[in-house]
C-alpha positions as CSV (number, residue, x, y, z in Angstrom):
1,M,93.4,153.7,125.7
2,T,94.1,150.6,123.7
3,R,97.8,151.2,123.9
4,A,97.6,151.7,127.6
5,L,96.1,148.2,127.8
6,G,98.9,146.8,125.7
7,L,96.6,146.3,122.7
8,R,97.0,147.7,119.2
9,T,94.5,149.3,116.8
10,V,94.0,147.8,113.3
11,L,91.8,148.8,110.5
12,S,89.4,146.3,109.0
13,D,89.9,145.2,105.4
14,V,86.1,145.0,105.0
15,V,84.4,147.8,103.2
16,V,80.9,148.6,104.5
17,E,78.4,149.9,102.0
18,T,74.9,151.3,102.3
19,C,72.2,150.2,99.9
20,V,69.1,152.4,99.5
21,D,66.4,150.0,98.4
22,E,63.3,151.9,99.2
23,R,60.8,151.5,96.3
24,S,59.3,155.0,96.5
25,L,60.1,158.6,97.5
26,S,57.6,158.1,100.4
27,E,59.5,155.1,101.7
28,L,62.8,156.9,101.4
29,V,61.4,160.0,103.3
30,H,60.0,157.8,106.1
31,H,63.2,155.8,106.4
32,E,65.5,158.9,106.6
33,L,63.2,160.7,109.0
34,R,63.3,157.6,111.3
35,W,67.1,157.8,111.3
36,L,67.2,161.5,111.6
37,R,64.7,161.8,114.5
38,T,66.4,159.0,116.4
39,I,69.8,160.7,116.0
40,R,68.3,164.1,117.0
41,I,66.9,162.6,120.2
42,V,70.0,160.7,121.2
43,R,72.5,163.4,120.2
44,P,70.6,166.7,120.1
45,V,73.6,169.1,120.0
46,G,75.4,167.1,117.3
47,Y,72.2,166.9,115.3
48,S,71.5,170.6,115.6
49,L,75.0,171.5,114.5
50,S,75.1,169.0,111.6
51,F,73.6,171.6,109.2
52,V,77.2,172.5,108.4
53,T,77.4,169.3,106.4
54,F,74.9,170.7,103.9
55,G,77.7,172.8,102.2
56,V,75.9,173.9,99.0
57,P,72.6,175.0,100.6
58,V,74.4,176.7,103.5
59,A,76.7,178.5,101.0
60,A,73.7,179.5,98.9
61,V,72.0,181.0,102.0
62,G,75.2,182.7,102.9
63,S,75.4,184.2,99.4
64,L,71.8,185.4,99.7
65,L,72.5,187.0,103.1
66,A,75.7,188.7,101.6
67,G,73.6,190.2,98.8
68,F,75.3,188.0,96.3
69,A,78.6,189.7,96.7
70,L,81.4,188.4,94.6
71,P,83.4,186.7,97.4
72,A,80.2,184.9,98.6
73,I,79.4,183.8,95.0
74,T,83.0,182.6,94.6
75,L,82.7,180.5,97.8
76,L,79.4,179.1,96.6
77,A,81.0,178.0,93.3
78,V,84.0,176.5,95.1
79,T,81.6,174.6,97.5
80,A,79.5,173.4,94.6
81,L,82.5,172.2,92.6
82,G,83.8,170.4,95.7
83,R,80.5,168.7,96.2
84,V,80.4,167.5,92.6
85,A,84.0,166.3,92.8
86,L,83.3,164.4,96.1
87,H,80.1,162.9,94.7
88,L,81.8,161.6,91.5
89,R,84.8,160.3,93.4
90,V,82.9,158.4,96.2
91,R,79.5,157.5,94.8
92,G,79.0,154.5,92.6
93,S,75.7,154.5,90.7
94,N,73.8,152.8,87.9
95,F,73.0,156.3,86.5
96,P,75.4,158.0,84.1
97,P,77.3,161.0,85.6
98,S,75.2,163.5,83.7
99,Q,72.0,162.2,85.3
100,Q,73.7,162.1,88.7
101,L,74.7,165.7,88.5
102,L,71.2,166.7,87.7
103,L,69.9,164.8,90.7
104,L,72.6,166.1,93.1
105,P,71.0,169.5,93.9
106,I,67.7,167.8,94.4
107,R,69.2,165.3,96.8
108,D,71.1,168.0,98.7
109,L,67.9,170.0,99.1
110,L,65.9,166.9,100.2
111,S,68.5,166.1,102.8
112,L,68.4,169.6,104.2
113,A,64.6,169.6,104.2
114,L,64.5,166.3,106.0
115,W,67.1,167.5,108.5
116,A,64.9,170.5,109.3
117,W,61.7,168.3,109.3
118,G,63.5,166.1,111.8
119,F,63.0,168.8,114.5
120,A,59.2,168.8,114.0
121,T,58.2,165.7,116.1
122,R,59.5,162.6,117.8
123,R,57.1,160.4,115.8
124,V,58.5,157.9,113.2
125,Q,57.0,155.5,110.8
126,W,58.1,151.9,110.5
127,R,56.2,150.0,107.9
128,D,52.5,150.4,108.8
129,D,53.1,151.5,112.4
130,S,53.9,154.7,114.1
131,F,56.2,155.1,117.1
132,D,57.3,157.9,119.4
133,V,61.1,158.0,120.0
134,A,61.9,158.4,123.7
135,R,64.9,160.4,125.0
136,D,67.1,157.3,125.2
137,G,66.4,156.3,121.6
138,S,63.9,153.6,122.4
139,V,60.5,153.6,120.7
140,D,57.0,153.4,122.0
141,P,54.2,152.4,119.7
142,V,51.5,154.9,119.0
143,V,48.2,153.4,120.0
144,R,45.4,154.2,117.5
145,D,41.8,154.7,118.6
146,A,39.5,151.9,117.4
147,A,36.7,154.4,117.0
């Protein structure tokens, strides 16, 4: 479309990074659930199908369903090695690689659990307030009873 308008496409030379600065696991969970529930409401089909991005947990479930047959275990191992290689290549961290590798399965399981939990409700937490996310992605404050 840009070419049809006589324009050209260029890539930015700016690298955008995400910083996770939550001070506790509870803050991290609330933050990610807020993102996930908003995405689920705005893009329900895409959100529902995004389980495929959880490669290792999905491969583990596939291995279980296949009765831990050798081909399934092999695919699980390849998926896990690919996940580790991707993590070490992309992720910068203050933790040494050995600690990162110990935390990686925990992080993958947390991400999958939060994705599933994202289906539970439209309610999100922002600081000390609760909101319901509307179908268009806007939020409505949850009014608490004074009683």
